PDB file of N, H, CA, C and O in Angstrom:
ATOM      1  N   MET A   1     -18.045  -6.009   8.865  1.00  0.00           N
ATOM      2  CA  MET A   1     -16.944  -6.056   7.935  1.00  0.00           C
ATOM      3  C   MET A   1     -16.805  -4.676   7.279  1.00  0.00           C
ATOM      4  O   MET A   1     -17.795  -4.123   6.801  1.00  0.00           O
ATOM      5  N   PRO A   2     -15.602  -4.120   7.250  1.00  0.00           N
ATOM      6  CA  PRO A   2     -15.412  -2.806   6.623  1.00  0.00           C
ATOM      7  C   PRO A   2     -15.564  -2.896   5.102  1.00  0.00           C
ATOM      8  O   PRO A   2     -15.297  -3.936   4.500  1.00  0.00           O
ATOM      9  N   VAL A   3     -15.991  -1.809   4.504  1.00  0.00           N
ATOM     10  H   VAL A   3     -16.208  -0.965   4.993  1.00  0.00           H
ATOM     11  CA  VAL A   3     -16.086  -1.714   3.051  1.00  0.00           C
ATOM     12  C   VAL A   3     -15.145  -0.610   2.587  1.00  0.00           C
ATOM     13  O   VAL A   3     -14.772   0.267   3.365  1.00  0.00           O
ATOM     14  N   VAL A   4     -14.767  -0.659   1.320  1.00  0.00           N
ATOM     15  H   VAL A   4     -15.070  -1.372   0.688  1.00  0.00           H
ATOM     16  CA  VAL A   4     -13.908   0.356   0.712  1.00  0.00           C
ATOM     17  C   VAL A   4     -14.776   1.149  -0.255  1.00  0.00           C
ATOM     18  O   VAL A   4     -15.548   0.570  -1.020  1.00  0.00           O
ATOM     19  N   SER A   5     -14.651   2.458  -0.223  1.00  0.00           N
ATOM     20  H   SER A   5     -14.024   2.928   0.398  1.00  0.00           H
ATOM     21  CA  SER A   5     -15.483   3.300  -1.069  1.00  0.00           C
ATOM     22  C   SER A   5     -14.666   4.010  -2.133  1.00  0.00           C
ATOM     23  O   SER A   5     -13.497   4.340  -1.934  1.00  0.00           O
ATOM     24  N   ASN A   6     -15.314   4.235  -3.271  1.00  0.00           N
ATOM     25  H   ASN A   6     -16.264   3.966  -3.433  1.00  0.00           H
ATOM     26  CA  ASN A   6     -14.726   5.104  -4.275  1.00  0.00           C
ATOM     27  C   ASN A   6     -15.291   6.506  -4.044  1.00  0.00           C
ATOM     28  O   ASN A   6     -16.151   6.671  -3.179  1.00  0.00           O
ATOM     29  N   PRO A   7     -14.843   7.514  -4.779  1.00  0.00           N
ATOM     30  CA  PRO A   7     -15.249   8.893  -4.487  1.00  0.00           C
ATOM     31  C   PRO A   7     -16.723   9.212  -4.752  1.00  0.00           C
ATOM     32  O   PRO A   7     -17.287  10.065  -4.066  1.00  0.00           O
ATOM     33  N   SER A   8     -17.352   8.567  -5.706  1.00  0.00           N
ATOM     34  H   SER A   8     -16.894   7.875  -6.263  1.00  0.00           H
ATOM     35  CA  SER A   8     -18.702   8.965  -6.120  1.00  0.00           C
ATOM     36  C   SER A   8     -19.733   8.952  -4.996  1.00  0.00           C
ATOM     37  O   SER A   8     -20.395   9.968  -4.788  1.00  0.00           O
ATOM     38  N   PRO A   9     -19.906   7.844  -4.255  1.00  0.00           N
ATOM     39  CA  PRO A   9     -20.926   7.878  -3.206  1.00  0.00           C
ATOM     40  C   PRO A   9     -20.588   8.860  -2.087  1.00  0.00           C
ATOM     41  O   PRO A   9     -21.484   9.484  -1.518  1.00  0.00           O
ATOM     42  N   ILE A  10     -19.327   8.999  -1.775  1.00  0.00           N
ATOM     43  H   ILE A  10     -18.599   8.493  -2.238  1.00  0.00           H
ATOM     44  CA  ILE A  10     -18.928   9.930  -0.716  1.00  0.00           C
ATOM     45  C   ILE A  10     -19.242  11.357  -1.136  1.00  0.00           C
ATOM     46  O   ILE A  10     -19.845  12.110  -0.371  1.00  0.00           O
ATOM     47  N   LEU A  11     -18.842  11.731  -2.333  1.00  0.00           N
ATOM     48  H   LEU A  11     -18.352  11.119  -2.954  1.00  0.00           H
ATOM     49  CA  LEU A  11     -19.058  13.095  -2.810  1.00  0.00           C
ATOM     50  C   LEU A  11     -20.548  13.403  -2.951  1.00  0.00           C
ATOM     51  O   LEU A  11     -21.009  14.454  -2.505  1.00  0.00           O
ATOM     52  N   ASN A  12     -21.286  12.512  -3.557  1.00  0.00           N
ATOM     53  H   ASN A  12     -20.912  11.658  -3.919  1.00  0.00           H
ATOM     54  CA  ASN A  12     -22.714  12.773  -3.773  1.00  0.00           C
ATOM     55  C   ASN A  12     -23.492  12.858  -2.463  1.00  0.00           C
ATOM     56  O   ASN A  12     -24.373  13.707  -2.324  1.00  0.00           O
ATOM     57  N   LEU A  13     -23.181  12.000  -1.511  1.00  0.00           N
ATOM     58  H   LEU A  13     -22.465  11.310  -1.623  1.00  0.00           H
ATOM     59  CA  LEU A  13     -23.854  12.082  -0.212  1.00  0.00           C
ATOM     60  C   LEU A  13     -23.414  13.313   0.575  1.00  0.00           C
ATOM     61  O   LEU A  13     -24.209  13.893   1.315  1.00  0.00           O
ATOM     62  N   ALA A  14     -22.169  13.709   0.420  1.00  0.00           N
ATOM     63  H   ALA A  14     -21.524  13.237  -0.181  1.00  0.00           H
ATOM     64  CA  ALA A  14     -21.696  14.915   1.105  1.00  0.00           C
ATOM     65  C   ALA A  14     -22.394  16.155   0.562  1.00  0.00           C
ATOM     66  O   ALA A  14     -22.727  17.063   1.325  1.00  0.00           O
ATOM     67  N   ILE A  15     -22.617  16.200  -0.733  1.00  0.00           N
ATOM     68  H   ILE A  15     -22.347  15.462  -1.352  1.00  0.00           H
ATOM     69  CA  ILE A  15     -23.275  17.354  -1.348  1.00  0.00           C
ATOM     70  C   ILE A  15     -24.675  17.547  -0.771  1.00  0.00           C
ATOM     71  O   ILE A  15     -25.104  18.681  -0.559  1.00  0.00           O
ATOM     72  N   VAL A  16     -25.383  16.460  -0.517  1.00  0.00           N
ATOM     73  H   VAL A  16     -25.034  15.539  -0.689  1.00  0.00           H
ATOM     74  CA  VAL A  16     -26.748  16.565   0.042  1.00  0.00           C
ATOM     75  C   VAL A  16     -26.761  16.398   1.562  1.00  0.00           C
ATOM     76  O   VAL A  16     -27.814  16.191   2.165  1.00  0.00           O
ATOM     77  N   ASN A  17     -25.568  16.491   2.176  1.00  0.00           N
ATOM     78  H   ASN A  17     -24.713  16.660   1.686  1.00  0.00           H
ATOM     79  CA  ASN A  17     -25.416  16.435   3.632  1.00  0.00           C
ATOM     80  C   ASN A  17     -25.995  15.151   4.232  1.00  0.00           C
ATOM     81  O   ASN A  17     -26.703  15.195   5.239  1.00  0.00           O
ATOM     82  N   GLN A  18     -25.691  14.014   3.611  1.00  0.00           N
ATOM     83  H   GLN A  18     -25.116  13.979   2.793  1.00  0.00           H
ATOM     84  CA  GLN A  18     -26.220  12.733   4.087  1.00  0.00           C
ATOM     85  C   GLN A  18     -25.130  11.663   4.206  1.00  0.00           C
ATOM     86  O   GLN A  18     -25.401  10.484   3.980  1.00  0.00           O
ATOM     87  N   LEU A  19     -23.915  12.054   4.555  1.00  0.00           N
ATOM     88  H   LEU A  19     -23.695  13.012   4.739  1.00  0.00           H
ATOM     89  CA  LEU A  19     -22.834  11.075   4.725  1.00  0.00           C
ATOM     90  C   LEU A  19     -23.164  10.019   5.775  1.00  0.00           C
ATOM     91  O   LEU A  19     -22.647   8.903   5.722  1.00  0.00           O
ATOM     92  N   ILE A  20     -24.007  10.365   6.708  1.00  0.00           N
ATOM     93  H   ILE A  20     -24.427  11.272   6.751  1.00  0.00           H
ATOM     94  CA  ILE A  20     -24.395   9.419   7.762  1.00  0.00           C
ATOM     95  C   ILE A  20     -24.990   8.143   7.181  1.00  0.00           C
ATOM     96  O   ILE A  20     -24.909   7.082   7.800  1.00  0.00           O
ATOM     97  N   LEU A  21     -25.587   8.241   6.000  1.00  0.00           N
ATOM     98  H   LEU A  21     -25.653   9.103   5.497  1.00  0.00           H
ATOM     99  CA  LEU A  21     -26.188   7.055   5.384  1.00  0.00           C
ATOM    100  C   LEU A  21     -25.153   5.968   5.103  1.00  0.00           C
ATOM    101  O   LEU A  21     -25.459   4.782   5.224  1.00  0.00           O
ATOM    102  N   LEU A  22     -23.934   6.355   4.732  1.00  0.00           N
ATOM    103  H   LEU A  22     -23.685   7.319   4.635  1.00  0.00           H
ATOM    104  CA  LEU A  22     -22.879   5.352   4.514  1.00  0.00           C
ATOM    105  C   LEU A  22     -22.592   4.602   5.804  1.00  0.00           C
ATOM    106  O   LEU A  22     -22.490   3.375   5.810  1.00  0.00           O
ATOM    107  N   HIS A  23     -22.464   5.341   6.892  1.00  0.00           N
ATOM    108  H   HIS A  23     -22.547   6.338   6.887  1.00  0.00           H
ATOM    109  CA  HIS A  23     -22.184   4.704   8.179  1.00  0.00           C
ATOM    110  C   HIS A  23     -23.349   3.825   8.628  1.00  0.00           C
ATOM    111  O   HIS A  23     -23.140   2.729   9.147  1.00  0.00           O
ATOM    112  N   GLN A  24     -24.559   4.301   8.428  1.00  0.00           N
ATOM    113  H   GLN A  24     -24.728   5.192   8.005  1.00  0.00           H
ATOM    114  CA  GLN A  24     -25.729   3.513   8.832  1.00  0.00           C
ATOM    115  C   GLN A  24     -25.831   2.222   8.030  1.00  0.00           C
ATOM    116  O   GLN A  24     -26.240   1.192   8.566  1.00  0.00           O
ATOM    117  N   GLN A  25     -25.470   2.265   6.770  1.00  0.00           N
ATOM    118  H   GLN A  25     -25.139   3.102   6.334  1.00  0.00           H
ATOM    119  CA  GLN A  25     -25.594   1.091   5.907  1.00  0.00           C
ATOM    120  C   GLN A  25     -24.443   0.097   6.102  1.00  0.00           C
ATOM    121  O   GLN A  25     -24.663  -1.114   6.115  1.00  0.00           O
ATOM    122  N   PHE A  26     -23.223   0.607   6.252  1.00  0.00           N
ATOM    123  H   PHE A  26     -23.044   1.590   6.241  1.00  0.00           H
ATOM    124  CA  PHE A  26     -22.053  -0.273   6.229  1.00  0.00           C
ATOM    125  C   PHE A  26     -21.236  -0.298   7.514  1.00  0.00           C
ATOM    126  O   PHE A  26     -20.410  -1.194   7.687  1.00  0.00           O
ATOM    127  N   GLY A  27     -21.436   0.644   8.410  1.00  0.00           N
ATOM    128  H   GLY A  27     -22.106   1.372   8.270  1.00  0.00           H
ATOM    129  CA  GLY A  27     -20.610   0.678   9.619  1.00  0.00           C
ATOM    130  C   GLY A  27     -19.256   1.296   9.324  1.00  0.00           C
ATOM    131  O   GLY A  27     -19.138   2.516   9.218  1.00  0.00           O
ATOM    132  N   GLU A  28     -18.250   0.475   9.191  1.00  0.00           N
ATOM    133  H   GLU A  28     -18.346  -0.517   9.277  1.00  0.00           H
ATOM    134  CA  GLU A  28     -16.892   0.971   8.954  1.00  0.00           C
ATOM    135  C   GLU A  28     -16.622   1.092   7.459  1.00  0.00           C
ATOM    136  O   GLU A  28     -16.796   0.133   6.707  1.00  0.00           O
ATOM    137  N   ILE A  29     -16.197   2.278   7.035  1.00  0.00           N
ATOM    138  H   ILE A  29     -16.056   3.058   7.646  1.00  0.00           H
ATOM    139  CA  ILE A  29     -15.877   2.534   5.632  1.00  0.00           C
ATOM    140  C   ILE A  29     -14.414   2.929   5.543  1.00  0.00           C
ATOM    141  O   ILE A  29     -13.972   3.852   6.228  1.00  0.00           O
ATOM    142  N   LEU A  30     -13.670   2.241   4.712  1.00  0.00           N
ATOM    143  H   LEU A  30     -14.028   1.491   4.156  1.00  0.00           H
ATOM    144  CA  LEU A  30     -12.266   2.560   4.501  1.00  0.00           C
ATOM    145  C   LEU A  30     -12.145   3.438   3.259  1.00  0.00           C
ATOM    146  O   LEU A  30     -12.711   3.128   2.211  1.00  0.00           O
ATOM    147  N   ILE A  31     -11.405   4.528   3.386  1.00  0.00           N
ATOM    148  H   ILE A  31     -10.945   4.780   4.238  1.00  0.00           H
ATOM    149  CA  ILE A  31     -11.224   5.450   2.279  1.00  0.00           C
ATOM    150  C   ILE A  31      -9.735   5.471   1.937  1.00  0.00           C
ATOM    151  O   ILE A  31      -8.938   6.047   2.678  1.00  0.00           O
ATOM    152  N   PRO A  32      -9.355   4.846   0.818  1.00  0.00           N
ATOM    153  CA  PRO A  32      -7.943   4.839   0.422  1.00  0.00           C
ATOM    154  C   PRO A  32      -7.420   6.262   0.200  1.00  0.00           C
ATOM    155  O   PRO A  32      -8.190   7.167  -0.123  1.00  0.00           O
ATOM    156  N   SER A  33      -6.128   6.449   0.373  1.00  0.00           N
ATOM    157  H   SER A  33      -5.503   5.714   0.636  1.00  0.00           H
ATOM    158  CA  SER A  33      -5.544   7.786   0.233  1.00  0.00           C
ATOM    159  C   SER A  33      -5.771   8.363  -1.162  1.00  0.00           C
ATOM    160  O   SER A  33      -5.955   9.573  -1.297  1.00  0.00           O
ATOM    161  N   ALA A  34      -5.763   7.536  -2.196  1.00  0.00           N
ATOM    162  H   ALA A  34      -5.614   6.553  -2.087  1.00  0.00           H
ATOM    163  CA  ALA A  34      -6.019   8.027  -3.555  1.00  0.00           C
ATOM    164  C   ALA A  34      -7.438   8.591  -3.672  1.00  0.00           C
ATOM    165  O   ALA A  34      -7.655   9.587  -4.362  1.00  0.00           O
ATOM    166  N   VAL A  35      -8.398   7.960  -3.002  1.00  0.00           N
ATOM    167  H   VAL A  35      -8.222   7.151  -2.441  1.00  0.00           H
ATOM    168  CA  VAL A  35      -9.780   8.448  -3.008  1.00  0.00           C
ATOM    169  C   VAL A  35      -9.850   9.765  -2.240  1.00  0.00           C
ATOM    170  O   VAL A  35     -10.504  10.707  -2.687  1.00  0.00           O
ATOM    171  N   LEU A  36      -9.196   9.835  -1.115  1.00  0.00           N
ATOM    172  H   LEU A  36      -8.665   9.070  -0.752  1.00  0.00           H
ATOM    173  CA  LEU A  36      -9.179  11.061  -0.315  1.00  0.00           C
ATOM    174  C   LEU A  36      -8.592  12.213  -1.116  1.00  0.00           C
ATOM    175  O   LEU A  36      -9.106  13.330  -1.064  1.00  0.00           O
ATOM    176  N   ASP A  37      -7.519  11.952  -1.854  1.00  0.00           N
ATOM    177  H   ASP A  37      -7.101  11.044  -1.896  1.00  0.00           H
ATOM    178  CA  ASP A  37      -6.917  12.985  -2.701  1.00  0.00           C
ATOM    179  C   ASP A  37      -7.900  13.449  -3.774  1.00  0.00           C
ATOM    180  O   ASP A  37      -7.980  14.641  -4.072  1.00  0.00           O
ATOM    181  N   GLU A  38      -8.636  12.526  -4.343  1.00  0.00           N
ATOM    182  H   GLU A  38      -8.571  11.558  -4.101  1.00  0.00           H
ATOM    183  CA  GLU A  38      -9.586  12.856  -5.399  1.00  0.00           C
ATOM    184  C   GLU A  38     -10.767  13.667  -4.869  1.00  0.00           C
ATOM    185  O   GLU A  38     -11.352  14.455  -5.613  1.00  0.00           O
ATOM    186  N   LEU A  39     -11.127  13.489  -3.597  1.00  0.00           N
ATOM    187  H   LEU A  39     -10.652  12.850  -2.992  1.00  0.00           H
ATOM    188  CA  LEU A  39     -12.253  14.213  -3.018  1.00  0.00           C
ATOM    189  C   LEU A  39     -11.923  15.686  -2.770  1.00  0.00           C
ATOM    190  O   LEU A  39     -12.831  16.505  -2.632  1.00  0.00           O
ATOM    191  N   LYS A  40     -10.658  16.025  -2.715  1.00  0.00           N
ATOM    192  H   LYS A  40      -9.920  15.360  -2.828  1.00  0.00           H
ATOM    193  CA  LYS A  40     -10.223  17.426  -2.533  1.00  0.00           C
ATOM    194  C   LYS A  40     -10.885  18.051  -1.304  1.00  0.00           C
ATOM    195  O   LYS A  40     -11.535  19.092  -1.401  1.00  0.00           O
ATOM    196  N   VAL A  41     -10.717  17.414  -0.165  1.00  0.00           N
ATOM    197  H   VAL A  41     -10.190  16.568  -0.086  1.00  0.00           H
ATOM    198  CA  VAL A  41     -11.396  17.828   1.063  1.00  0.00           C
ATOM    199  C   VAL A  41     -10.999  19.227   1.544  1.00  0.00           C
ATOM    200  O   VAL A  41     -11.714  19.822   2.349  1.00  0.00           O
ATOM    201  N   SER A  42      -9.891  19.749   1.072  1.00  0.00           N
ATOM    202  H   SER A  42      -9.310  19.265   0.418  1.00  0.00           H
ATOM    203  CA  SER A  42      -9.459  21.072   1.553  1.00  0.00           C
ATOM    204  C   SER A  42     -10.034  22.220   0.721  1.00  0.00           C
ATOM    205  O   SER A  42      -9.807  23.384   1.053  1.00  0.00           O
ATOM    206  N   GLU A  43     -10.765  21.924  -0.342  1.00  0.00           N
ATOM    207  H   GLU A  43     -10.950  20.979  -0.611  1.00  0.00           H
ATOM    208  CA  GLU A  43     -11.336  22.968  -1.171  1.00  0.00           C
ATOM    209  C   GLU A  43     -12.691  23.426  -0.634  1.00  0.00           C
ATOM    210  O   GLU A  43     -13.386  22.682   0.059  1.00  0.00           O
ATOM    211  N   ASP A  44     -13.040  24.628  -0.959  1.00  0.00           N
ATOM    212  H   ASP A  44     -12.476  25.232  -1.522  1.00  0.00           H
ATOM    213  CA  ASP A  44     -14.321  25.191  -0.525  1.00  0.00           C
ATOM    214  C   ASP A  44     -15.339  24.993  -1.652  1.00  0.00           C
ATOM    215  O   ASP A  44     -15.696  25.938  -2.355  1.00  0.00           O
ATOM    216  N   ARG A  45     -15.797  23.756  -1.810  1.00  0.00           N
ATOM    217  H   ARG A  45     -15.508  22.988  -1.239  1.00  0.00           H
ATOM    218  CA  ARG A  45     -16.752  23.405  -2.848  1.00  0.00           C
ATOM    219  C   ARG A  45     -17.835  22.514  -2.229  1.00  0.00           C
ATOM    220  O   ARG A  45     -17.611  21.917  -1.176  1.00  0.00           O
ATOM    221  N   PRO A  46     -18.993  22.419  -2.862  1.00  0.00           N
ATOM    222  CA  PRO A  46     -20.037  21.552  -2.325  1.00  0.00           C
ATOM    223  C   PRO A  46     -19.530  20.121  -2.174  1.00  0.00           C
ATOM    224  O   PRO A  46     -18.948  19.559  -3.101  1.00  0.00           O
ATOM    225  N   GLY A  47     -19.755  19.542  -1.007  1.00  0.00           N
ATOM    226  H   GLY A  47     -20.229  19.999  -0.254  1.00  0.00           H
ATOM    227  CA  GLY A  47     -19.331  18.185  -0.742  1.00  0.00           C
ATOM    228  C   GLY A  47     -17.933  18.054  -0.187  1.00  0.00           C
ATOM    229  O   GLY A  47     -17.539  16.972   0.248  1.00  0.00           O
ATOM    230  N   SER A  48     -17.169  19.146  -0.192  1.00  0.00           N
ATOM    231  H   SER A  48     -17.489  20.025  -0.545  1.00  0.00           H
ATOM    232  CA  SER A  48     -15.780  19.062   0.317  1.00  0.00           C
ATOM    233  C   SER A  48     -15.782  18.891   1.824  1.00  0.00           C
ATOM    234  O   SER A  48     -14.718  18.801   2.436  1.00  0.00           O
TER     235      SER A  48
END
């Protein structure tokens, strides 16, 4: 079953280069567009 994530776990795991843990724990993760906007993936910052 897919889960929906808020920005905090994604950002914190990205900062420590461990995003794989989300996939290992939950399989499919849905990221709403509002969450994606909040993550600022196009910026050159830790976790982006």
